[in-house]
C-alpha positions in Angstrom: -11.5 89.6 -23.5 -12.1 86.2 -25.1 -9.4 83.7 -24.4 -9.1 81.0 -27.0 -7.6 77.6 -26.2 -5.2 76.2 -28.8 -6.6 73.3 -30.8 -4.3 70.4 -31.4 -4.4 67.6 -33.9 -2.0 64.7 -34.1 -0.3 62.7 -36.9 1.7 59.5 -36.6 4.8 59.6 -38.8 7.8 57.5 -39.3 11.0 59.1 -38.1 12.5 59.1 -41.7 9.4 60.8 -43.1 9.6 63.5 -40.4 13.3 64.0 -41.0 12.7 64.4 -44.7 9.9 66.9 -44.0 12.3 69.0 -41.9 14.7 69.1 -44.8 11.9 70.0 -47.3 10.0 72.5 -45.1 6.8 70.6 -45.5 5.3 67.2 -44.7 3.6 65.3 -47.5 3.0 61.8 -46.3 -0.6 60.9 -46.0 -0.3 57.7 -44.0 2.1 54.8 -44.0 3.2 54.0 -47.5 1.0 56.6 -49.2 1.7 60.2 -50.1 -0.5 63.3 -50.1 -0.7 63.2 -53.9 -1.9 59.6 -53.8 -4.4 59.9 -51.0 -5.5 63.5 -51.5 -5.2 64.5 -47.9 -3.0 63.9 -44.8 -4.6 61.7 -42.1 -4.7 63.2 -38.7 -6.3 62.3 -35.4 -7.8 64.0 -32.3 -6.1 63.2 -29.0 -8.6 60.5 -28.2 -8.0 58.8 -31.6 -4.2 58.6 -31.4 -3.7 55.4 -29.5 -6.6 53.4 -31.0 -5.2 54.3 -34.5 -1.6 53.4 -33.5 -2.7 50.1 -32.0 -4.9 49.2 -34.9 -2.7 50.2 -37.8 0.9 50.4 -36.6 1.7 47.5 -34.4 3.7 45.8 -37.1 5.6 48.9 -38.0 9.4 48.3 -37.7 10.6 51.9 -38.1 10.7 54.3 -35.3 7.4 56.3 -35.1 7.0 59.9 -33.9 3.8 61.6 -32.9 3.5 65.1 -34.4 1.6 67.6 -32.3 -0.1 69.9 -34.8 -1.2 73.5 -34.0 -4.4 73.9 -36.1 -3.8 77.7 -36.1 -0.7 77.2 -38.1 -2.0 74.7 -40.7 -2.5 76.6 -43.9 -4.5 73.8 -45.7 -8.2 73.1 -45.2 -9.0 70.6 -42.4 -12.2 68.5 -42.8 -13.6 66.2 -40.2 -14.9 63.2 -42.2 -16.3 59.8 -41.3 -14.1 56.8 -41.7 -15.8 53.3 -42.0 -15.4 51.3 -38.8 -14.7 54.3 -36.6 -17.4 56.1 -34.4 -16.0 59.6 -34.6 -15.0 61.5 -37.8 -11.3 62.0 -38.4 -9.5 65.3 -39.3 -8.1 65.2 -42.8 -5.6 67.9 -44.0 -6.2 68.8 -47.6 -2.7 70.0 -48.5 0.9 69.9 -47.4 1.6 70.4 -43.8 4.1 73.1 -43.1 6.8 72.0 -40.6 6.1 75.3 -38.7 2.7 73.8 -37.8 4.4 71.0 -35.8 4.7 72.2 -32.3 6.4 69.0 -31.1 7.5 65.7 -32.5 7.9 63.0 -29.8 8.8 59.3 -30.1 5.7 57.0 -30.0 6.8 54.4 -27.5 5.4 50.9 -26.7 4.3 49.6 -23.4 5.4 46.3 -21.9 2.9 44.3 -24.0 4.0 45.8 -27.3 1.1 48.2 -27.7 1.5 51.9 -27.9 1.3 54.3 -25.0 0.9 58.1 -24.7 4.3 59.7 -24.9 5.8 60.6 -21.6 6.1 64.4 -21.1 3.3 65.2 -23.6 0.1 66.5 -22.0 -2.9 64.2 -22.6 -5.7 66.0 -24.4 
């Protein structure tokens, strides 16, 4: 019998965007300040990309941030790994709305003593 390991992706969201998605049943924010319809896809990350992205793009964010743990087996939209200028590894992009049922966990993205982001306590590191 073949045992398949779950594959996880991650998305950094503002708490208000995630709360709205829970009311709507789907998440449609691509990245901070841009919707799925504006960008054409939802930005996601592998586990290794989460903290570099958070520390490069979200240090000035004043709203509470949450890290969405995404079960790729529950994502109905196409996922493409695409190069992003300035980054070594390709990033996963989700080409359609993200069903809230694909979100296994949403945990606060906390800062360390220096103000940078750290991996959420209680969430297994990839």
